[in-house]
C-alpha positions in Angstrom: 24.2 -0.7 -3.8 20.5 -1.4 -3.1 19.4 -1.4 0.6 17.1 -4.0 2.0 15.3 -3.8 5.4 14.5 -7.1 7.0 11.7 -6.9 9.5 11.5 -10.4 11.3 11.3 -11.1 14.9 13.0 -14.5 14.6 16.7 -14.1 14.7 17.7 -17.1 12.7 15.4 -16.3 9.8 16.7 -12.8 9.6 20.4 -13.9 9.8 19.8 -16.5 6.9 18.0 -14.0 4.6 20.7 -11.4 5.3 23.3 -13.6 4.4 21.8 -14.6 1.2 21.1 -11.0 0.4 24.6 -9.8 1.2 25.9 -12.3 -1.1 23.9 -11.1 -4.1 25.3 -7.6 -3.4 22.6 -6.0 -1.3 23.2 -3.8 1.8 21.0 -5.2 4.6 19.7 -3.7 7.9 17.5 -5.4 10.5 14.4 -4.7 12.5 13.0 -7.1 15.1 9.7 -5.7 15.7 7.3 -3.0 14.1 8.3 0.1 16.2 11.9 -0.7 15.3 10.9 -1.0 11.7 9.3 2.5 11.7 12.1 4.2 13.3 14.6 2.5 10.8 12.1 3.8 7.9 12.2 7.3 9.3 16.1 7.3 9.0 16.1 6.1 5.3 13.9 4.6 2.7 15.3 1.3 1.6 14.9 -0.1 -1.9 12.7 -2.9 -0.6 11.4 -4.1 2.8 10.9 -7.9 3.6 8.2 -7.7 6.3 7.0 -10.5 8.6 3.4 -10.5 9.4 3.1 -12.1 12.9 5.2 -9.9 15.2 4.7 -8.7 18.8 3.3 -5.3 19.8 2.8 -4.3 16.1 1.9 -6.8 13.4 3.1 -6.6 9.7 -0.2 -5.2 8.4 0.0 -2.2 10.8 3.7 -1.6 9.7 2.7 -1.8 6.1 -0.1 0.7 6.6 2.3 3.1 8.2 4.8 2.6 5.3 2.1 3.3 2.8 1.3 6.7 4.4 4.7 7.9 3.8 6.4 5.8 1.0 6.0 3.7 -2.0 8.9 1.5 -1.5 8.2 -2.2 -2.4 7.3 -4.4 0.3 7.3 -8.2 0.5 5.3 -9.9 3.1 6.7 -12.8 4.9 4.3 -15.1 7.0 3.3 -18.5 8.1 -0.5 -17.9 7.0 -1.2 -19.4 3.7 -5.0 -18.8 2.9 -6.0 -16.7 0.1 -7.8 -14.2 2.2 -4.6 -13.3 4.0 -2.8 -12.7 0.6 -5.7 -10.6 -0.7 -5.3 -8.6 2.4 -1.7 -8.0 1.8 -2.2 -6.9 -1.8 -5.2 -4.6 -0.9 -3.1 -2.9 1.7 -0.2 -2.3 -0.8 2.1 -5.2 -0.6 4.1 -6.0 -3.7 4.5 -9.7 -3.2 3.7 -12.4 -0.5 5.8 -15.4 0.5 4.6 -18.1 2.7 6.7 -19.9 5.3 8.6 -22.1 5.3 10.5 -20.9 2.3 13.7 -21.4 0.5 16.1 -18.5 0.8 17.0 -18.7 -2.8 13.3 -18.2 -3.8 13.0 -15.0 -1.5 16.0 -13.5 -3.4 14.5 -14.3 -6.8 11.2 -12.8 -5.6 13.2 -9.7 -4.3 15.0 -9.2 -7.7 11.8 -9.7 -9.6 10.1 -7.0 -7.5 12.7 -4.7 -7.9 12.8 -5.3 -11.7 9.2 -4.2 -11.7 10.0 -0.9 -9.8 11.7 1.5 -12.4 12.5 3.9 -9.6 15.2 1.8 -8.5 16.8 1.3 -11.7 16.6 5.0 -12.5 16.4 6.8 -9.2 16.7 10.2 -10.7 13.6 9.8 -12.8 11.4 9.4 -9.8 10.0 12.1 -7.4 8.3 11.5 -4.2 5.9 13.8 -2.4 5.2 11.7 0.7 2.8 9.0 -0.2 2.6 10.1 -3.8 5.1 9.1 -6.3 5.7 10.2 -9.9 7.7 8.1 -12.3 9.0 10.7 -14.8 10.4 7.9 -17.1 7.4 5.9 -17.4 4.8 8.5 -16.8 3.2 6.4 -14.0 1.6 7.8 -10.7 1.5 5.7 -7.5 -0.5 6.6 -4.3 0.5 4.7 -1.3 2.4 2.3 -3.6 -0.6 1.6 -5.9 -0.7 2.9 -9.5 -3.4 5.5 -10.2 -5.0 5.3 -13.6 -5.4 8.6 -15.5 -6.9 9.5 -18.9 -4.1 10.7 -21.2 -5.2 14.3 -21.1 -5.6 14.4 -17.1 -2.2 12.7 -16.7 -0.6 15.4 -19.1 -2.2 18.0 -16.9 -0.9 16.4 -13.6 2.6 15.8 -15.2 2.9 19.3 -16.5 1.9 21.0 -13.1 4.2 18.6 -11.3 7.1 19.5 -13.5 6.6 23.1 -12.4 5.8 22.9 -8.6 4.6 26.0 -6.8 3.9 27.8 -10.0 0.6 29.2 -10.8 -0.9 28.5 -14.4 -4.0 30.1 -15.6 -6.7 28.2 -17.5 -5.4 29.7 -21.0 -1.6 28.6 -20.2 -2.8 25.1 -19.4 -4.9 24.9 -22.4 -1.8 26.1 -24.6 0.5 23.7 -22.9 -1.6 20.6 -22.8 -4.6 20.9 -25.1 -2.6 22.9 -27.7 -3.1 26.4 -29.3 -5.5 24.9 -31.8 -8.0 23.9 -29.1 -11.3 25.8 -29.7 -13.3 24.3 -27.0 -14.5 25.7 -23.5 -11.8 26.5 -20.9 -14.1 24.6 -18.6 -12.1 21.5 -19.7 -9.3 22.6 -17.5 -11.7 22.9 -14.3 -13.1 19.5 -15.1 -9.7 18.0 -15.5 -8.6 19.3 -12.3 -11.4 18.1 -10.5 -10.9 14.5 -11.8 -7.3 14.7 -11.0 -8.1 15.7 -7.1 -10.6 12.9 -7.0 -8.0 10.3 -8.2 -5.4 11.8 -5.7 -7.8 11.4 -2.7 -5.7 10.1 0.0 -2.6 12.2 -0.9 -1.2 13.4 2.3 -1.9 17.1 2.6 1.3 17.5 4.8 3.2 17.1 1.5 1.2 18.9 -1.1 -1.9 19.4 -3.0 -3.4 20.6 -6.4 -4.3 24.2 -5.2 -6.7 26.8 -6.7 -5.7 30.3 -6.5 -9.0 32.2 -7.2 -8.6 34.6 -10.1 -5.3 33.2 -10.8 -5.2 29.7 -11.7 -3.8 26.3 -10.6 -0.7 24.9 -9.1 0.9 21.7 -8.1 1.6 23.1 -4.5 4.3 21.2 -2.5 5.3 22.0 1.2 8.8 23.5 1.5 11.1 21.1 3.4 12.5 22.6 6.5 
């Protein structure tokens, strides 16, 4: 059963949305301000967050920014604001969809289901790995940082996926050339260094608290992740 977190300071709206979601078979929890939402998210990452923009103490944009530092779970913004700039702000900050109040509850349900259908990790959870704000979909071979897909060339993606499949293991340039470029490759091993450089640039913003692409001088490279305590 997929879990939806509703973050909305208006009780009546929360209860209506919750009733419709539960009718569709979702498990629902509630938060009525930004701080409470972050506490709930620390306890468990939901399948999706319905997040109101206008809330006291901490607005929805701040909450969304906190979410994207740690999680790639889908977020749909709920707001009475309707201008294009606000919508663009939501998408630029990592929102997956945007619904303007007043809305029909059935429409919200349809949008929730549509966003979840676009999120393969919730269809095949075992095929997705999270490293803080970095998400790797092992089924579709997609990489997401702060909820936004990161584009890679096929070769760089192959290097990253190979390293990620073998976390905390060190591979020399020659080993990476064999595994990714193939044994018939007759170019320079500098190709590995350049690929790693591009990958690091693309992953700029990955929270170092969770991991990094590490260089071990004289040994090689590894997809280093922090051991959970």
